[in-house]
All heavy atoms as TSV, in Angstrom:
chain	resi	resn	atom	element	x	y	z
A	1	THR	N	N	-7.070	8.472	18.140
A	1	THR	CA	C	-6.870	8.061	16.744
A	1	THR	C	C	-6.074	9.110	16.107
A	1	THR	O	O	-6.304	10.338	16.133
A	1	THR	CB	C	-8.258	7.926	16.170
A	1	THR	OG1	O	-9.058	6.952	16.838
A	1	THR	CG2	C	-8.237	7.535	14.622
A	2	ILE	N	N	-5.090	8.641	15.314
A	2	ILE	CA	C	-4.173	9.530	14.572
A	2	ILE	C	C	-4.539	9.300	13.067
A	2	ILE	O	O	-4.355	8.265	12.585
A	2	ILE	CB	C	-2.722	9.209	14.890
A	2	ILE	CG1	C	-2.445	9.411	16.430
A	2	ILE	CG2	C	-1.786	10.119	13.941
A	2	ILE	CD1	C	-1.136	8.856	16.846
A	3	ARG	N	N	-4.894	10.340	12.386
A	3	ARG	CA	C	-5.227	10.247	10.981
A	3	ARG	C	C	-4.118	10.943	10.157
A	3	ARG	O	O	-3.575	12.027	10.486
A	3	ARG	CB	C	-6.589	10.975	10.731
A	3	ARG	CG	C	-7.758	10.163	11.369
A	3	ARG	CD	C	-9.084	10.851	11.054
A	3	ARG	NE	N	-10.116	10.091	11.708
A	3	ARG	CZ	C	-10.537	10.291	13.003
A	3	ARG	NH1	N	-9.943	11.162	13.724
A	3	ARG	NH2	N	-11.510	9.582	13.430
A	4	PHE	N	N	-3.785	10.388	9.078
A	4	PHE	CA	C	-2.766	10.960	8.157
A	4	PHE	C	C	-3.124	10.540	6.715
A	4	PHE	O	O	-3.736	9.586	6.469
A	4	PHE	CB	C	-1.362	10.634	8.546
A	4	PHE	CG	C	-1.120	9.072	8.574
A	4	PHE	CD1	C	-0.451	8.505	7.477
A	4	PHE	CD2	C	-1.441	8.350	9.665
A	4	PHE	CE1	C	-0.191	7.103	7.558
A	4	PHE	CE2	C	-1.199	6.975	9.730
A	4	PHE	CZ	C	-0.503	6.369	8.632
A	5	SER	N	N	-2.613	11.377	5.751
A	5	SER	CA	C	-2.819	11.146	4.424
A	5	SER	C	C	-1.460	10.954	3.652
A	5	SER	O	O	-0.552	11.702	3.886
A	5	SER	CB	C	-3.612	12.285	3.847
A	5	SER	OG	O	-3.790	12.174	2.382
A	6	LEU	N	N	-1.422	10.022	2.709
A	6	LEU	CA	C	-0.265	9.816	1.860
A	6	LEU	C	C	-0.576	10.167	0.420
A	6	LEU	O	O	-1.511	9.720	-0.123
A	6	LEU	CB	C	0.166	8.375	1.957
A	6	LEU	CG	C	0.530	7.792	3.359
A	6	LEU	CD1	C	0.909	6.431	3.220
A	6	LEU	CD2	C	1.729	8.659	3.900
A	7	PRO	N	N	0.243	10.997	-0.200
A	7	PRO	CA	C	0.085	11.413	-1.548
A	7	PRO	C	C	0.432	10.193	-2.507
A	7	PRO	O	O	-0.113	10.241	-3.655
A	7	PRO	CB	C	0.996	12.619	-1.805
A	7	PRO	CG	C	2.012	12.429	-0.738
A	7	PRO	CD	C	1.389	11.799	0.369
A	8	HIS	N	N	1.184	9.348	-2.064
A	8	HIS	CA	C	1.518	8.130	-2.993
A	8	HIS	C	C	1.918	6.980	-2.087
A	8	HIS	O	O	2.246	7.193	-0.942
A	8	HIS	CB	C	2.680	8.500	-4.009
A	8	HIS	CG	C	3.873	9.124	-3.344
A	8	HIS	ND1	N	4.900	8.474	-2.754
A	8	HIS	CD2	C	4.144	10.457	-3.358
A	8	HIS	CE1	C	5.782	9.217	-2.343
A	8	HIS	NE2	N	5.385	10.509	-2.664
A	9	ASP	N	N	2.011	5.839	-2.675
A	9	ASP	CA	C	2.413	4.617	-1.890
A	9	ASP	C	C	3.814	4.825	-1.360
A	9	ASP	O	O	4.626	5.531	-1.986
A	9	ASP	CB	C	2.478	3.422	-2.886
A	9	ASP	CG	C	1.101	3.055	-3.502
A	9	ASP	OD1	O	0.110	3.732	-3.188
A	9	ASP	OD2	O	1.128	2.120	-4.313
A	10	GLY	N	N	4.044	4.243	-0.196
A	10	GLY	CA	C	5.394	4.291	0.410
A	10	GLY	C	C	5.498	3.847	1.789
A	10	GLY	O	O	4.489	3.405	2.379
A	11	ARG	N	N	6.735	3.750	2.248
A	11	ARG	CA	C	7.032	3.282	3.642
A	11	ARG	C	C	6.632	4.362	4.638
A	11	ARG	O	O	6.977	5.548	4.449
A	11	ARG	CB	C	8.514	2.883	3.733
A	11	ARG	CG	C	8.859	2.497	5.141
A	11	ARG	CD	C	9.606	1.110	5.031
A	11	ARG	NE	N	9.979	0.693	6.409
A	11	ARG	CZ	C	9.178	-0.264	6.969
A	11	ARG	NH1	N	8.155	-0.768	6.501
A	11	ARG	NH2	N	9.552	-0.617	8.190
A	12	VAL	N	N	5.928	3.911	5.701
A	12	VAL	CA	C	5.529	4.824	6.731
A	12	VAL	C	C	5.918	4.193	8.136
A	12	VAL	O	O	5.800	3.112	8.372
A	12	VAL	CB	C	4.017	5.094	6.760
A	12	VAL	CG1	C	3.602	5.863	7.950
A	12	VAL	CG2	C	3.545	5.634	5.444
A	13	VAL	N	N	6.485	5.151	8.976
A	13	VAL	CA	C	6.719	4.743	10.412
A	13	VAL	C	C	6.087	5.788	11.194
A	13	VAL	O	O	6.281	7.043	11.085
A	13	VAL	CB	C	8.234	4.733	10.738
A	13	VAL	CG1	C	8.427	4.453	12.227
A	13	VAL	CG2	C	8.992	3.773	9.888
A	14	LEU	N	N	5.105	5.356	12.037
A	14	LEU	CA	C	4.369	6.178	12.924
A	14	LEU	C	C	4.666	5.795	14.384
A	14	LEU	O	O	4.398	4.608	14.701
A	14	LEU	CB	C	2.832	6.141	12.590
A	14	LEU	CG	C	1.852	6.750	13.690
A	14	LEU	CD1	C	2.195	8.230	13.863
A	14	LEU	CD2	C	0.361	6.563	13.325
A	15	ALA	N	N	5.181	6.618	15.169
A	15	ALA	CA	C	5.587	6.365	16.501
A	15	ALA	C	C	5.174	7.436	17.474
A	15	ALA	O	O	5.028	8.590	17.150
A	15	ALA	CB	C	7.162	6.126	16.615
A	16	VAL	N	N	4.983	7.026	18.739
A	16	VAL	CA	C	4.547	7.910	19.829
A	16	VAL	C	C	5.753	8.092	20.736
A	16	VAL	O	O	6.388	7.124	21.087
A	16	VAL	CB	C	3.383	7.337	20.621
A	16	VAL	CG1	C	3.005	8.231	21.736
A	16	VAL	CG2	C	2.122	7.155	19.683
A	17	TYR	N	N	6.040	9.320	21.138
A	17	TYR	CA	C	7.125	9.646	22.038
A	17	TYR	C	C	6.579	10.370	23.246
A	17	TYR	O	O	5.669	11.123	23.211
A	17	TYR	CB	C	8.164	10.554	21.339
A	17	TYR	CG	C	8.834	9.867	20.120
A	17	TYR	CD1	C	8.171	9.849	18.876
A	17	TYR	CD2	C	9.962	9.234	20.251
A	17	TYR	CE1	C	8.712	9.217	17.901
A	17	TYR	CE2	C	10.566	8.647	19.227
A	17	TYR	CZ	C	9.991	8.628	18.010
A	17	TYR	OH	O	10.617	7.946	16.949
A	18	ASP	N	N	7.284	10.201	24.449
A	18	ASP	CA	C	6.942	10.969	25.626
A	18	ASP	C	C	7.500	12.345	25.502
A	18	ASP	O	O	8.185	12.708	24.547
A	18	ASP	CB	C	7.356	10.243	26.928
A	18	ASP	CG	C	8.862	10.124	27.104
A	18	ASP	OD1	O	9.628	10.828	26.401
A	18	ASP	OD2	O	9.243	9.293	27.973
A	19	ALA	N	N	7.222	13.201	26.468
A	19	ALA	CA	C	7.688	14.611	26.475
A	19	ALA	C	C	9.177	14.719	26.472
A	19	ALA	O	O	9.709	15.811	26.138
A	19	ALA	CB	C	7.013	15.381	27.587
A	20	LEU	N	N	9.841	13.782	26.944
A	20	LEU	CA	C	11.419	13.759	26.995
A	20	LEU	C	C	12.007	13.259	25.634
A	20	LEU	O	O	13.256	13.245	25.590
A	20	LEU	CB	C	11.941	12.969	28.199
A	20	LEU	CG	C	11.403	13.462	29.551
A	20	LEU	CD1	C	11.924	12.542	30.611
A	20	LEU	CD2	C	11.929	14.908	29.754
A	21	GLY	N	N	11.158	12.824	24.801
A	21	GLY	CA	C	11.623	12.282	23.535
A	21	GLY	C	C	11.964	10.805	23.376
A	21	GLY	O	O	12.403	10.362	22.465
A	22	HIS	N	N	11.476	10.052	24.491
A	22	HIS	CA	C	11.743	8.595	24.463
A	22	HIS	C	C	10.636	7.936	23.688
A	22	HIS	O	O	9.430	8.253	23.914
A	22	HIS	CB	C	11.829	8.055	25.867
A	22	HIS	CG	C	12.819	8.583	26.707
A	22	HIS	ND1	N	12.596	9.520	27.767
A	22	HIS	CD2	C	14.223	8.483	26.633
A	22	HIS	CE1	C	13.748	9.893	28.274
A	22	HIS	NE2	N	14.807	9.292	27.637
A	23	LYS	N	N	10.965	7.051	22.756
A	23	LYS	CA	C	9.900	6.357	22.048
A	23	LYS	C	C	9.014	5.448	22.996
A	23	LYS	O	O	9.635	4.655	23.830
A	23	LYS	CB	C	10.490	5.456	20.930
A	23	LYS	CG	C	9.359	4.850	20.123
A	23	LYS	CD	C	9.858	4.321	18.800
A	23	LYS	CE	C	10.808	3.230	19.076
A	23	LYS	NZ	N	11.092	2.374	17.814
A	24	VAL	N	N	7.741	5.550	22.976
A	24	VAL	CA	C	6.788	4.825	23.743
A	24	VAL	C	C	6.249	3.685	23.042
A	24	VAL	O	O	6.174	2.589	23.487
A	24	VAL	CB	C	5.691	5.813	24.280
A	24	VAL	CG1	C	4.643	5.056	25.024
A	24	VAL	CG2	C	6.256	6.950	25.097
A	25	ARG	N	N	5.821	3.910	21.780
A	25	ARG	CA	C	5.097	2.885	20.965
A	25	ARG	C	C	5.303	3.173	19.533
A	25	ARG	O	O	5.165	4.271	19.016
A	25	ARG	CB	C	3.625	2.884	21.309
A	25	ARG	CG	C	2.733	1.955	20.619
A	25	ARG	CD	C	2.684	0.621	21.434
A	25	ARG	NE	N	2.086	-0.454	20.692
A	25	ARG	CZ	C	1.000	-1.023	21.091
A	25	ARG	NH1	N	0.380	-0.733	22.152
A	25	ARG	NH2	N	0.584	-1.993	20.391
A	26	THR	N	N	5.506	2.114	18.716
A	26	THR	CA	C	5.528	2.193	17.346
A	26	THR	C	C	4.134	1.644	16.852
A	26	THR	O	O	3.755	0.538	17.099
A	26	THR	CB	C	6.652	1.319	16.598
A	26	THR	OG1	O	7.814	1.840	17.051
A	26	THR	CG2	C	6.593	1.438	15.139
A	27	LEU	N	N	3.364	2.481	16.199
A	27	LEU	CA	C	2.006	2.091	15.786
A	27	LEU	C	C	1.886	1.571	14.351
A	27	LEU	O	O	1.146	0.637	14.081
A	27	LEU	CB	C	1.029	3.364	15.912
A	27	LEU	CG	C	0.878	3.859	17.234
A	27	LEU	CD1	C	0.009	5.159	17.170
A	27	LEU	CD2	C	0.286	2.856	18.189
A	28	VAL	N	N	2.785	2.074	13.486
A	28	VAL	CA	C	2.859	1.688	12.091
A	28	VAL	C	C	4.318	1.571	11.713
A	28	VAL	O	O	5.029	2.556	11.968
A	28	VAL	CB	C	2.101	2.638	11.128
A	28	VAL	CG1	C	2.116	2.162	9.693
A	28	VAL	CG2	C	0.605	2.762	11.560
A	29	SER	N	N	4.641	0.564	11.018
A	29	SER	CA	C	5.990	0.407	10.288
A	29	SER	C	C	5.752	-0.490	9.144
A	29	SER	O	O	5.897	-1.741	9.290
A	29	SER	CB	C	6.972	-0.118	11.259
A	29	SER	OG	O	8.214	-0.277	10.660
A	30	ALA	N	N	5.331	0.085	8.081
A	30	ALA	CA	C	4.892	-0.680	6.897
A	30	ALA	C	C	4.801	0.139	5.616
A	30	ALA	O	O	4.802	1.358	5.652
A	30	ALA	CB	C	3.470	-1.290	7.138
A	31	GLU	N	N	4.733	-0.638	4.519
A	31	GLU	CA	C	4.413	0.012	3.169
A	31	GLU	C	C	2.932	0.192	3.142
A	31	GLU	O	O	2.118	-0.653	3.405
A	31	GLU	CB	C	4.829	-0.936	2.043
A	31	GLU	CG	C	6.318	-1.145	1.964
A	31	GLU	CD	C	7.065	0.004	1.269
A	31	GLU	OE1	O	6.360	0.710	0.516
A	31	GLU	OE2	O	8.231	0.269	1.594
A	32	LEU	N	N	2.489	1.480	2.859
A	32	LEU	CA	C	1.126	1.733	2.736
A	32	LEU	C	C	0.667	2.326	1.457
A	32	LEU	O	O	1.547	2.991	0.871
A	32	LEU	CB	C	0.673	2.702	3.871
A	32	LEU	CG	C	0.738	2.252	5.313
A	32	LEU	CD1	C	0.368	3.378	6.237
A	32	LEU	CD2	C	-0.117	0.984	5.573
A	33	PRO	N	N	-0.515	2.138	1.011
A	33	PRO	CA	C	-0.931	2.734	-0.265
A	33	PRO	C	C	-1.288	4.183	-0.134
A	33	PRO	O	O	-1.473	4.683	0.979
A	33	PRO	CB	C	-2.174	1.933	-0.629
A	33	PRO	CG	C	-2.761	1.475	0.640
A	33	PRO	CD	C	-1.531	1.226	1.506
A	34	ALA	N	N	-1.290	4.915	-1.182
A	34	ALA	CA	C	-1.713	6.391	-1.097
A	34	ALA	C	C	-3.080	6.399	-0.512
A	34	ALA	O	O	-3.890	5.571	-0.742
A	34	ALA	CB	C	-1.709	6.953	-2.525
A	35	GLY	N	N	-3.445	7.537	0.029
A	35	GLY	CA	C	-4.831	7.775	0.584
A	35	GLY	C	C	-4.847	8.098	2.035
A	35	GLY	O	O	-3.771	8.310	2.701
A	36	LEU	N	N	-6.010	8.111	2.594
A	36	LEU	CA	C	-6.191	8.396	4.122
A	36	LEU	C	C	-6.009	7.134	4.875
A	36	LEU	O	O	-6.450	5.969	4.528
A	36	LEU	CB	C	-7.602	8.917	4.267
A	36	LEU	CG	C	-7.907	10.128	3.637
A	36	LEU	CD1	C	-9.383	10.594	3.825
A	36	LEU	CD2	C	-7.054	11.372	4.242
A	37	HIS	N	N	-5.357	7.274	6.053
A	37	HIS	CA	C	-5.042	6.161	6.956
A	37	HIS	C	C	-5.242	6.677	8.414
A	37	HIS	O	O	-5.203	7.828	8.600
A	37	HIS	CB	C	-3.597	5.761	6.818
A	37	HIS	CG	C	-3.312	5.265	5.409
A	37	HIS	ND1	N	-3.536	3.980	5.056
A	37	HIS	CD2	C	-2.748	5.870	4.380
A	37	HIS	CE1	C	-3.158	3.818	3.840
A	37	HIS	NE2	N	-2.710	4.956	3.371
A	38	GLU	N	N	-5.505	5.717	9.344
A	38	GLU	CA	C	-5.593	6.111	10.703
A	38	GLU	C	C	-5.084	4.939	11.558
A	38	GLU	O	O	-5.077	3.807	11.182
A	38	GLU	CB	C	-6.992	6.471	11.170
A	38	GLU	CG	C	-8.100	5.392	10.955
A	38	GLU	CD	C	-9.428	5.906	11.403
A	38	GLU	OE1	O	-9.875	7.010	11.013
A	38	GLU	OE2	O	-10.112	5.114	12.059
A	39	ALA	N	N	-4.488	5.359	12.721
A	39	ALA	CA	C	-3.973	4.414	13.619
A	39	ALA	C	C	-4.526	4.752	15.002
A	39	ALA	O	O	-4.579	5.921	15.428
A	39	ALA	CB	C	-2.451	4.478	13.678
A	40	VAL	N	N	-4.845	3.759	15.820
A	40	VAL	CA	C	-5.326	3.998	17.193
A	40	VAL	C	C	-4.284	3.641	18.132
A	40	VAL	O	O	-3.755	2.633	18.122
A	40	VAL	CB	C	-6.632	3.140	17.369
A	40	VAL	CG1	C	-7.153	3.321	18.781
A	40	VAL	CG2	C	-7.733	3.459	16.308
A	41	TRP	N	N	-4.125	4.579	19.084
A	41	TRP	CA	C	-3.130	4.379	20.200
A	41	TRP	C	C	-4.021	4.273	21.414
A	41	TRP	O	O	-4.753	5.137	21.852
A	41	TRP	CB	C	-2.186	5.487	20.309
A	41	TRP	CG	C	-1.190	5.332	21.464
A	41	TRP	CD1	C	-0.515	4.185	21.720
A	41	TRP	CD2	C	-0.847	6.249	22.395
A	41	TRP	NE1	N	0.250	4.312	22.873
A	41	TRP	CE2	C	0.198	5.643	23.274
A	41	TRP	CE3	C	-1.113	7.652	22.655
A	41	TRP	CZ2	C	0.728	6.281	24.377
A	41	TRP	CZ3	C	-0.529	8.261	23.720
A	41	TRP	CH2	C	0.346	7.666	24.546
A	42	ALA	N	N	-3.987	3.116	22.105
A	42	ALA	CA	C	-4.724	2.880	23.332
A	42	ALA	C	C	-4.048	3.276	24.656
A	42	ALA	O	O	-4.475	2.866	25.612
A	42	ALA	CB	C	-5.076	1.364	23.390
A	43	GLY	N	N	-3.046	4.136	24.530
A	43	GLY	CA	C	-2.319	4.557	25.816
A	43	GLY	C	C	-1.409	3.535	26.392
A	43	GLY	O	O	-1.238	3.557	27.574
A	44	ARG	N	N	-0.865	2.694	25.608
A	44	ARG	CA	C	0.070	1.588	26.113
A	44	ARG	C	C	1.409	1.719	25.407
A	44	ARG	O	O	1.447	2.161	24.195
A	44	ARG	CB	C	-0.550	0.213	25.914
A	44	ARG	CG	C	-1.848	0.032	26.745
A	44	ARG	CD	C	-2.364	-1.337	26.630
A	44	ARG	NE	N	-3.603	-1.498	27.416
A	44	ARG	CZ	C	-3.552	-1.812	28.759
A	44	ARG	NH1	N	-2.488	-2.036	29.349
A	44	ARG	NH2	N	-4.729	-1.936	29.401
A	45	ASP	N	N	2.475	1.304	26.058
A	45	ASP	CA	C	3.768	1.290	25.384
A	45	ASP	C	C	3.979	-0.025	24.588
A	45	ASP	O	O	3.064	-0.888	24.549
A	45	ASP	CB	C	4.827	1.496	26.458
A	45	ASP	CG	C	4.989	0.286	27.392
A	45	ASP	OD1	O	4.358	-0.748	27.303
A	45	ASP	OD2	O	5.797	0.460	28.511
A	46	ASP	N	N	5.136	-0.234	24.074
A	46	ASP	CA	C	5.392	-1.394	23.192
A	46	ASP	C	C	5.349	-2.714	24.019
A	46	ASP	O	O	5.117	-3.812	23.423
A	46	ASP	CB	C	6.794	-1.304	22.535
A	46	ASP	CG	C	6.750	-0.491	21.256
A	46	ASP	OD1	O	5.647	-0.308	20.674
A	46	ASP	OD2	O	7.828	0.132	20.926
A	47	ALA	N	N	5.473	-2.627	25.273
A	47	ALA	CA	C	5.402	-3.865	26.200
A	47	ALA	C	C	4.017	-4.074	26.634
A	47	ALA	O	O	3.736	-5.035	27.394
A	47	ALA	CB	C	6.361	-3.775	27.359
A	48	GLY	N	N	3.085	-3.226	26.286
A	48	GLY	CA	C	1.631	-3.407	26.677
A	48	GLY	C	C	1.295	-2.777	28.020
A	48	GLY	O	O	0.144	-2.934	28.431
A	49	ARG	N	N	2.192	-2.066	28.620
A	49	ARG	CA	C	1.885	-1.383	29.936
A	49	ARG	C	C	1.164	-0.009	29.633
A	49	ARG	O	O	1.537	0.683	28.759
A	49	ARG	CB	C	3.233	-1.127	30.602
A	49	ARG	CG	C	3.939	-2.423	31.034
A	49	ARG	CD	C	5.239	-2.038	31.691
A	49	ARG	NE	N	6.101	-1.285	30.789
A	49	ARG	CZ	C	7.270	-1.667	30.402
A	49	ARG	NH1	N	7.824	-2.843	30.775
A	49	ARG	NH2	N	7.958	-0.959	29.507
A	50	ARG	N	N	0.294	0.255	30.491
A	50	ARG	CA	C	-0.373	1.588	30.386
A	50	ARG	C	C	0.644	2.738	30.704
A	50	ARG	O	O	1.435	2.562	31.554
A	50	ARG	CB	C	-1.556	1.677	31.456
A	50	ARG	CG	C	-2.756	0.801	31.122
A	50	ARG	CD	C	-3.765	0.974	32.295
A	50	ARG	NE	N	-5.124	1.026	31.915
A	50	ARG	CZ	C	-5.692	1.880	31.177
A	50	ARG	NH1	N	-5.028	2.806	30.614
A	50	ARG	NH2	N	-6.999	1.818	30.914
A	51	VAL	N	N	0.474	3.852	30.004
A	51	VAL	CA	C	1.377	5.008	30.213
A	51	VAL	C	C	0.608	6.101	30.990
A	51	VAL	O	O	-0.661	6.016	31.046
A	51	VAL	CB	C	1.994	5.500	28.940
A	51	VAL	CG1	C	2.802	4.533	28.176
A	51	VAL	CG2	C	0.863	6.032	27.953
A	52	ALA	N	N	1.394	6.984	31.594
A	52	ALA	CA	C	0.838	7.971	32.395
A	52	ALA	C	C	0.006	9.050	31.581
A	52	ALA	O	O	0.312	9.265	30.412
A	52	ALA	CB	C	1.837	8.716	33.185
A	53	THR	N	N	-0.977	9.676	32.179
A	53	THR	CA	C	-1.620	10.766	31.587
A	53	THR	C	C	-0.636	11.903	31.314
A	53	THR	O	O	0.242	12.140	32.083
A	53	THR	CB	C	-2.788	11.198	32.542
A	53	THR	OG1	O	-3.733	10.223	32.708
A	53	THR	CG2	C	-3.497	12.554	32.020
A	54	GLY	N	N	-0.793	12.604	30.194
A	54	GLY	CA	C	0.113	13.711	29.955
A	54	GLY	C	C	0.287	14.036	28.513
A	54	GLY	O	O	-0.531	13.586	27.664
A	55	MET	N	N	1.315	14.779	28.216
A	55	MET	CA	C	1.595	15.148	26.769
A	55	MET	C	C	2.407	14.188	26.103
A	55	MET	O	O	3.485	13.728	26.661
A	55	MET	CB	C	2.189	16.546	26.809
A	55	MET	CG	C	2.619	16.914	25.422
A	55	MET	SD	S	1.926	18.466	24.877
A	55	MET	CE	C	3.351	19.441	25.242
A	56	TYR	N	N	2.133	13.848	24.852
A	56	TYR	CA	C	2.948	12.958	24.046
A	56	TYR	C	C	3.092	13.649	22.643
A	56	TYR	O	O	2.375	14.457	22.302
A	56	TYR	CB	C	2.373	11.625	23.991
A	56	TYR	CG	C	2.316	10.836	25.282
A	56	TYR	CD1	C	1.355	11.072	26.149
A	56	TYR	CD2	C	3.370	9.930	25.563
A	56	TYR	CE1	C	1.387	10.448	27.477
A	56	TYR	CE2	C	3.416	9.392	26.795
A	56	TYR	CZ	C	2.448	9.544	27.687
A	56	TYR	OH	O	2.450	8.988	28.844
A	57	LEU	N	N	4.075	13.068	21.899
A	57	LEU	CA	C	4.161	13.518	20.473
A	57	LEU	C	C	4.123	12.335	19.582
A	57	LEU	O	O	4.454	11.201	20.030
A	57	LEU	CB	C	5.632	14.157	20.324
A	57	LEU	CG	C	6.059	15.244	21.149
A	57	LEU	CD1	C	7.517	15.504	21.009
A	57	LEU	CD2	C	5.263	16.463	20.804
A	58	TYR	N	N	3.495	12.621	18.442
A	58	TYR	CA	C	3.516	11.495	17.480
A	58	TYR	C	C	4.351	11.974	16.231
A	58	TYR	O	O	4.247	13.181	16.007
A	58	TYR	CB	C	2.184	10.951	17.055
A	58	TYR	CG	C	1.251	11.870	16.293
A	58	TYR	CD1	C	1.295	11.968	14.954
A	58	TYR	CD2	C	0.312	12.666	17.019
A	58	TYR	CE1	C	0.414	12.763	14.247
A	58	TYR	CE2	C	-0.590	13.443	16.290
A	58	TYR	CZ	C	-0.474	13.603	14.884
A	58	TYR	OH	O	-1.326	14.381	14.230
A	59	ARG	N	N	4.986	11.033	15.605
A	59	ARG	CA	C	5.818	11.378	14.527
A	59	ARG	C	C	5.564	10.490	13.272
A	59	ARG	O	O	5.588	9.193	13.537
A	59	ARG	CB	C	7.337	11.205	14.973
A	59	ARG	CG	C	8.342	11.556	13.951
A	59	ARG	CD	C	9.721	11.387	14.595
A	59	ARG	NE	N	10.642	11.238	13.594
A	59	ARG	CZ	C	11.699	12.140	13.406
A	59	ARG	NH1	N	11.843	13.147	14.283
A	59	ARG	NH2	N	12.616	11.990	12.488
A	60	VAL	N	N	5.216	11.032	12.180
A	60	VAL	CA	C	4.955	10.211	10.971
A	60	VAL	C	C	6.118	10.465	10.042
A	60	VAL	O	O	6.323	11.610	9.575
A	60	VAL	CB	C	3.655	10.673	10.267
A	60	VAL	CG1	C	3.438	9.858	9.034
A	60	VAL	CG2	C	2.493	10.606	11.251
A	61	GLU	N	N	6.881	9.457	9.741
A	61	GLU	CA	C	7.999	9.531	8.809
A	61	GLU	C	C	7.699	8.817	7.561
A	61	GLU	O	O	7.210	7.677	7.489
A	61	GLU	CB	C	9.218	8.815	9.468
A	61	GLU	CG	C	9.757	9.472	10.720
A	61	GLU	CD	C	10.938	8.652	11.270
A	61	GLU	OE1	O	11.868	8.350	10.469
A	61	GLU	OE2	O	11.002	8.352	12.430
A	62	THR	N	N	7.929	9.455	6.345
A	62	THR	CA	C	7.705	8.933	5.054
A	62	THR	C	C	8.912	9.230	4.245
A	62	THR	O	O	9.871	10.007	4.743
A	62	THR	CB	C	6.510	9.551	4.412
A	62	THR	OG1	O	6.680	10.830	4.115
A	62	THR	CG2	C	5.203	9.250	5.167
A	63	GLU	N	N	8.962	8.790	3.056
A	63	GLU	CA	C	10.080	9.139	2.075
A	63	GLU	C	C	10.129	10.614	1.805
A	63	GLU	O	O	11.126	11.208	1.457
A	63	GLU	CB	C	9.959	8.317	0.819
A	63	GLU	CG	C	10.057	6.897	1.042
A	63	GLU	CD	C	9.565	5.990	-0.126
A	63	GLU	OE1	O	9.093	6.591	-1.071
A	63	GLU	OE2	O	9.676	4.832	-0.016
A	64	ASP	N	N	8.949	11.279	1.917
A	64	ASP	CA	C	8.846	12.724	1.607
A	64	ASP	C	C	9.185	13.650	2.787
A	64	ASP	O	O	9.344	14.830	2.609
A	64	ASP	CB	C	7.364	13.018	1.216
A	64	ASP	CG	C	7.010	12.376	-0.190
A	64	ASP	OD1	O	7.925	12.166	-0.965
A	64	ASP	OD2	O	5.874	12.119	-0.344
A	65	GLY	N	N	9.291	13.096	3.996
A	65	GLY	CA	C	9.609	13.882	5.079
A	65	GLY	C	C	9.057	13.428	6.394
A	65	GLY	O	O	8.552	12.261	6.487
A	66	VAL	N	N	9.051	14.357	7.389
A	66	VAL	CA	C	8.604	14.039	8.723
A	66	VAL	C	C	7.566	14.979	9.268
A	66	VAL	O	O	7.724	16.181	8.946
A	66	VAL	CB	C	9.832	14.033	9.650
A	66	VAL	CG1	C	9.302	13.775	11.099
A	66	VAL	CG2	C	10.835	12.988	9.299
A	67	LEU	N	N	6.521	14.454	9.918
A	67	LEU	CA	C	5.481	15.386	10.478
A	67	LEU	C	C	5.429	15.002	11.956
A	67	LEU	O	O	5.229	13.826	12.334
A	67	LEU	CB	C	4.100	15.079	9.842
A	67	LEU	CG	C	2.932	15.715	10.502
A	67	LEU	CD1	C	2.945	17.248	10.255
A	67	LEU	CD2	C	1.683	15.149	9.996
A	68	SER	N	N	5.507	15.978	12.812
A	68	SER	CA	C	5.309	15.724	14.278
A	68	SER	C	C	4.288	16.619	14.844
A	68	SER	O	O	4.124	17.771	14.453
A	68	SER	CB	C	6.671	16.054	15.027
A	68	SER	OG	O	7.683	15.217	14.602
A	69	ARG	N	N	3.402	16.091	15.778
A	69	ARG	CA	C	2.411	16.861	16.371
A	69	ARG	C	C	2.309	16.434	17.881
A	69	ARG	O	O	2.618	15.338	18.214
A	69	ARG	CB	C	1.006	16.552	15.728
A	69	ARG	CG	C	0.911	17.001	14.287
A	69	ARG	CD	C	0.825	18.522	14.221
A	69	ARG	NE	N	0.480	19.004	12.886
A	69	ARG	CZ	C	1.488	19.519	12.103
A	69	ARG	NH1	N	2.668	19.585	12.479
A	69	ARG	NH2	N	1.058	19.913	10.818
A	70	LYS	N	N	1.744	17.411	18.657
A	70	LYS	CA	C	1.540	17.059	20.101
A	70	LYS	C	C	0.156	16.519	20.252
A	70	LYS	O	O	-0.814	16.776	19.465
A	70	LYS	CB	C	1.590	18.436	20.902
A	70	LYS	CG	C	2.898	19.004	20.924
A	70	LYS	CD	C	2.897	20.341	21.717
A	70	LYS	CE	C	4.038	21.170	21.620
A	70	LYS	NZ	N	3.923	22.435	22.328
A	71	MET	N	N	-0.068	15.645	21.341
A	71	MET	CA	C	-1.313	15.240	21.684
A	71	MET	C	C	-1.339	14.980	23.201
A	71	MET	O	O	-0.273	14.808	23.812
A	71	MET	CB	C	-1.616	13.866	21.042
A	71	MET	CG	C	-0.799	12.731	21.295
A	71	MET	SD	S	-1.309	11.358	20.287
A	71	MET	CE	C	0.090	10.253	20.608
A	72	THR	N	N	-2.495	14.982	23.834
A	72	THR	CA	C	-2.602	14.781	25.247
A	72	THR	C	C	-3.369	13.505	25.497
A	72	THR	O	O	-4.456	13.289	24.867
A	72	THR	CB	C	-3.389	15.961	25.839
A	72	THR	OG1	O	-2.630	17.229	25.569
A	72	THR	CG2	C	-3.495	15.831	27.344
A	73	LEU	N	N	-2.820	12.673	26.308
A	73	LEU	CA	C	-3.547	11.507	26.738
A	73	LEU	C	C	-4.259	11.708	28.113
A	73	LEU	O	O	-3.618	12.180	29.042
A	73	LEU	CB	C	-2.467	10.297	26.963
A	73	LEU	CG	C	-3.104	9.022	27.461
A	73	LEU	CD1	C	-4.075	8.384	26.544
A	73	LEU	CD2	C	-1.962	8.072	27.828
A	74	VAL	N	N	-5.602	11.564	28.038
A	74	VAL	CA	C	-6.344	11.720	29.248
A	74	VAL	C	C	-7.123	10.407	29.608
A	74	VAL	O	O	-7.669	9.720	28.697
A	74	VAL	CB	C	-7.508	12.882	28.964
A	74	VAL	CG1	C	-8.334	13.077	30.152
A	74	VAL	CG2	C	-6.799	14.148	28.594
A	75	LYS	N	N	-7.067	10.068	30.773
A	75	LYS	CA	C	-7.619	8.776	31.220
A	75	LYS	C	C	-8.924	9.006	31.905
A	75	LYS	O	O	-9.195	10.005	32.536
A	75	LYS	CB	C	-6.772	7.950	32.140
A	75	LYS	CG	C	-5.507	7.622	31.425
A	75	LYS	CD	C	-4.694	6.778	32.310
A	75	LYS	CE	C	-3.385	6.341	31.650
A	75	LYS	NZ	N	-2.480	5.563	32.497
């Protein structure tokens, strides 16, 4: 589960990338209201295939900037 907070309403894109920087899955691409939000990634790519255990990055893009963090997928 990825949690993030928005200071005001706006467009958000939340995507997961592998360690090489390839996009694995887009979890959110929408206008969201201000406040706390969360998105659940079930360890699958955009085609629905399971991805390998390992390190991934998630990236939250808003009009105010970009936030990137590491995460580990353990099966």
